[in-house]
N, C-alpha and C positions, 0 to 999 in steps of 0.2 A: 480637757473636755471630751466625756464619750457622746460623740455626734449620733448614735446609733440611739442610747438610752434619750439624749436631749429631743430625739425626733420623736420616739415613743410618746413620751410624756407632752409635747405638744400635741399631736396628733390625738391623746386623749382632750385633751381641755379643746380643741378643734371642734370634736366630733359635739360639746355640749351647746354651738353655734349656729346649727343649720338655723334657719331663718331667723335670727333672733336679733333683739338688740342688744349690742354686750359693750360695755363698759370693760376697758382693758388699763386700771389703774397700776400706777410705777410701770408704765409700757415700755423704758428705755428707747431703743434704737428702731422700737417701732416693729421689728420682724416678726411679734408673735403677733401682734396687731395685724399686719398684715396674711397671715397665716389664718386668720380670725376670719377675716372680709372675704377669704375664700368661700366661707360658708353660711356665714352672717347676712342679716339683711342688713345693720352697718353699726360699724366699730368706733367706738370713742376710745381715742388712747391720749392719757393723761401721764406727761412725766416731767418733771421740776429742771432737768440738767437742760441748757438751753442745746448745748452741742447735740444732744442726743435727739430731741424735739425735733432739731436740723435733719439728721441724717432720717428722721422717720417722715420727715415732711417729703423729700425726697424719693420714697418708693411707696409712700399713700396709694390708695386704689381709690375709685369715686365711691365708693363707700367707705369711706371713712374719714376722719376729723381728727387731726392732734390738736389736741392742747397742752400750750406751756405754761404750769405751773404746778403749785403742791396740789397733790391731789384732795388735803382734809380742804382746800379753798374753791376747786375744781369742781370736784364732784357734786355738788348742790347746785351747778350752774347748768348741768345738764338737763333741760328740759322734756326729752321724751322719757317715757317708762321703758326702763330698763327692764331684759328680762333673763340676764346674766351679766354679772361684776367676776373678773378674773382677777386677784388679788395678787403681786408677786413682789413684795417689799423687799427694803433689804432687812440685815439683820436684826434693826429695833422692830419689827413689824408694823401695824395699822396703828395711827392715832387714834383714842377713842373716839373723837366727832366723826373719823370717817367709817366706823362699826357704828355709831349710832346713827350715820345717814344712809347706812345701806340697811339697817333696822326700820328707821323712818320709812324709806321709802317702795317699802317692802319688797324688794329685789324677789324677783322669785327665788333662783339659783347664784351660789357663792361657790366660788372654782379659788381655791388657796393656796399657792405653791410658795413654800416656804424653806428655807435654808438653816433654820434656829428654831427648833423644836419647843423651847422654853418660850419665846414668845409667840408662836403658832398655837402652843396650849391656851396660854393667856386671852390671845383673840379668839380664837373657837369658844373658849368658857362664854365671853361675851354674846355669841352672835347664838350661842345653843339654846337663848333664851327665847329664839322665835325663829327657830333652825333647828334643822334634824340633818346628823351626819348620815350621808349618805354611800361615802365609799371613803376609803384612805389607799394611797399605794406610795412606796418607799421607791426614789429613783438614786441609782449609785452610778450620778453623772459624772464624778471625779473621781476616776478606780484610786485605791492605792492612795487615798488620803480619807479623814476621818468625814470627810462633808456628805451630807445626803440631802436629795430633796424631797420632800412631802408634797403631794396631792391630796389636798381635802374638799370631795365634794358634797355639798350641803345645798338643803334644800326649804324652802319656808316653810313652816310647819300650819299644815290643812291644805295646801295645793297640790 
């Protein structure tokens, strides 16, 4: 992995979090959640893998809460008004219920990081009913491979 490119990607995501309540869906081991927490008012990290969740618990800060479970089960349980959701799902993309929850909650901004163009496009098509694309960037985090990371920033229409 190209750490310089990864840092560039994470820096761009973290800029969106300043003074915001953030959900980091599919948060893995919590590294991005910890970085988001440096700028955000509060960060919720949701991760299904127990071992990754346990690592996130070891590095959490006072303005973070790590939740162990499936995003589609846990997102609706967060009772705060969420300003920003960061999506970085596995190659299969987001479940339809996750996208519906984002739209129904009227989360102001969506930051979608993806390594799979087809599922990214599928999920963005659903979100575009209520969100406008503000920017799209490609990051070559894995040089000498065909793998690229795409960052799409979307904002709720009319906000």
